[in-house]
N, C-alpha and C positions, 0 to 999 in steps of 0.2 A: 832200483835197478834201471838202467837206461834202455831205451827201445832197441830191439835187435835189427831194425830197419831204418833207412833213411830215404828221403826222396830228393832228388837233384833235378832242377829245371835248367836247360841250357838253350842257347840259340847261336846260330853260326854268325850273327852280326848284331851290333848294338844299335844300329840306325836303320829304320825302315821308312818307306814312303807311305804317305796317306793313301788309304784305299787298298793297300796290298796286304796279303795275309802275313801274320807274324809266325815264323818257323820256331816251334818249341819242341825240344826233345825232353822226354821224361825218362828217368831212371830210378827204379826202386832198387836199393842195394842192401844186401845183408852185411851189417857191420858187426855181427856177432861172431863168436868162435864155433857155433853149431849151425847145422842146416835149419832153415826156417821155411815152412810152407806158406804160400800166399796165393791170392787169386787176383787177376788182372781186372780191368774195367769190364763190367757186364751191363746188359740193358737194365736200367734202373739204378746203377751205381752213381752216376753223375747227378741224378735228381734226387738222391737220397731215399728212393723207394725201397732199396734193398742193400744189403752188405755184399762185399765190401763197398764202403762209400768212398768215392774219389770226387772231392768237391773242388773244382777249380775256382779261382777268384782273380778278377782283374780290377785294379784300382788306378785312379788318376785324380789329380786335383782339378782337371777339367771335366766337364759334363759330357758323357758319352753313353751310347746304347750298346747293350750286349745283344748278340744274336738270340732270337727266340727259338726255344726248343720245344717241340711237342712232347707231351707227357702221356704215356699210356700206363695204366695201372697193372697190366699183365706182363709178367717177365718170364723168360724161358727158364727152364730148370738149370740149376747148377749141377755140373757134371764132374766126375772124378778127373776127367782130362783137363778141366779148367784150373786145376791146382798146379802151382809150380813150386818145386823144391829148390830153393836158392841155397847153394853152398856158401860158406864163409867167403866174403869179398866178391861174391857174384852179384851182377846187376841184371835187370830186365826192364823192357819198356812195357808197362802194364796196359798200354793203349794200342799195342800191336799184336795181332794173332800170330802165334807160333805153333807149329804142329797141329794138334786137333783142338787146341784151346781157342775158343771163340771170344777174344777180347775186342772191345770197340774203341775207336778214337774218341777223345774228349770233344764233344760237339762245341763247347764254349771256346776252346782254344783253337780248334780247326776252322771254325767259321767267323772268327773275330777279324774284322778288317777295320782298323782304326781310321775314321774319317777326318779326325781333327788332329792337328799337330800338337805335340806335347810329350810328357813323360808318362809311361805306363808301367805299372808293377803287376807281375804275374806270380801267383803262388798256387799250391795244390795241397789240400789236406786229405789224408787217407785215414779212414777209421774202420776198425774191425770190431768195435766194442758193442756188439749186439747183445741184447738182453736174452735172446732165445735163438738157437740154431736155425729155426724156421725162417728167420728174418734174412737168411742167405739163400734159401732154396728156390724162390721163384714159384713156379707151379708146384704144388705139393701132392705127393702120392704118385711117383713115377719110378720106373725100373732104375736101379742103382742108387736110390735115395739113401739107403741104409749105409752104403760105403761112404757116400758124401758126408753123412752125419758123423761117421767115424774120423774122416779126415779133418773135419772142422774142429774137432777136439784138440788138434795139434797147432792150429793157427793161433798165433799170439794175439791177445786183446790189447789193442793199442790205438791211439790217435796220434798221428805225427803230421807235421807240416813241413813243406819243402822250404828251400831257400826262397827269397824274393828276387825274382828275375826282373830287372829294370831295363826297358828299351826306350829309345827316343823315336818319335815319328815326326818327320819333316815333310814339307809340302812337295 
């Protein structure tokens, strides 16, 4: 069976100037015929500390440095308002808060300023394949945790990778 979700990365332009941020848009889309519950980027998602894992990757044939991100072992609780029910063919940006959901931007993409000219490839992997539901919760033992655990039973277990978005950086 194929995954019910896909991830699409896009950018408004294919060429950027060295030292400038690269504008990346992210869409997680429901490509199935049924509604699919999913959660956006939470604290700890990008570093793999908790699920869902949203793992950005930037590659190039030239040597470059990624922005450094501080990692904290404590994460906020997952709340029922953080779940998004995607209808068939519906998409959302998992790195932008909507309503009461507290989604976070992807630090790696938002803070990357390529200093060297060349070609760069961006991709994003989403994983919901936790061994235990507690790997999603963050702080354990909070009001509403029981409802969250019930909602987690509906989230599909999958690992998907986005398209590879290629940009060129000029001086």
